[in-house]
C-alpha positions in Angstrom: 51.6 56.8 229.7 55.5 54.9 229.5 54.5 52.1 227.6 52.5 54.8 225.4 55.9 56.7 225.5 58.1 53.9 224.7 56.2 52.9 221.2 55.7 56.4 220.2 60.2 56.8 220.6 60.2 53.2 218.6 57.7 54.3 216.0 59.8 58.0 215.6 63.1 56.4 215.4 61.9 53.9 212.6 60.0 55.9 210.6 62.4 58.1 210.6 65.5 56.6 209.3 65.9 55.8 205.9 63.8 55.5 203.8 62.2 57.8 206.0 58.3 57.3 205.9 55.7 59.9 208.0 52.9 57.9 208.1 54.2 54.7 209.0 55.6 51.2 208.3 55.1 49.9 204.6 55.7 46.3 204.4 59.7 46.6 203.7 60.0 48.8 206.9 57.8 46.6 208.7 60.4 43.6 208.5 63.6 45.8 209.1 61.8 47.6 211.8 60.5 44.3 213.8 64.0 42.4 212.6 65.9 45.1 214.2 64.0 44.5 217.3 65.2 41.2 217.4 61.6 39.3 216.4 62.2 36.0 215.1 61.2 35.9 211.5 58.1 33.3 212.8 57.0 36.4 215.0 57.6 39.1 212.1 54.1 38.8 210.0 56.0 40.6 206.7 59.0 38.5 207.6 56.4 34.8 207.9 54.4 35.6 205.0 57.3 36.2 202.3 58.9 33.3 203.4 56.0 31.5 202.9 55.6 33.3 199.7 59.0 32.1 198.5 58.8 28.2 199.8 55.6 27.6 198.3 57.1 29.8 194.8 54.7 31.8 194.3 55.2 34.4 191.0 55.6 37.6 193.4 56.4 36.8 197.3 56.5 40.5 197.1 52.8 41.3 195.7 51.7 38.5 198.3 52.5 40.2 200.9 51.1 43.0 199.5 47.7 41.5 199.2 47.6 39.5 202.4 49.2 42.0 205.3 45.4 44.5 204.8 43.3 41.1 205.9 46.2 40.6 208.7 45.4 44.2 209.5 41.7 44.0 209.2 41.0 40.4 211.2 42.8 41.8 214.1 41.2 45.5 213.9 45.0 46.9 213.5 44.7 50.4 212.1 46.9 51.0 209.1 46.4 52.9 205.6 47.2 52.2 202.1 49.4 55.2 200.4 50.8 54.4 196.7 49.2 50.8 196.7 50.7 49.5 199.4 49.5 49.0 203.2 51.2 51.1 206.3 50.9 50.7 209.7 50.2 53.7 211.2 51.1 54.7 214.7 47.9 53.9 216.4 48.6 50.3 214.2 51.9 50.0 215.7 50.2 50.5 219.0 47.7 47.9 218.9 50.1 45.7 217.2 52.7 45.7 219.9 49.6 45.2 222.7 48.3 42.4 220.9 51.9 41.2 221.1 52.7 41.5 224.4 49.3 40.8 225.8 49.7 37.7 224.2 53.1 36.9 225.1 54.3 39.0 228.0 57.9 37.3 228.0 
């Protein structure tokens, strides 16, 4: 359907921009993509986790994001992969996340 084609176009664009990652979005790419899509920091999961860790003076905010993001993906049954020790949002996960977001708040 049309919505799937739109999501595939968005996903393909972001995985092909530098630094390119053929599997999907690592946490840094996730944050950059959702920022480019005009998501607020509150609705950008990676940014929100990083800001939380920074505000609470965690010793390694990046590592906190890498550790917590897989729990978020599993809790909401969002497909992801682990690549070089980092959680990577797959194409299927991107579709699931967008569908969840769209159904949760159509605006």
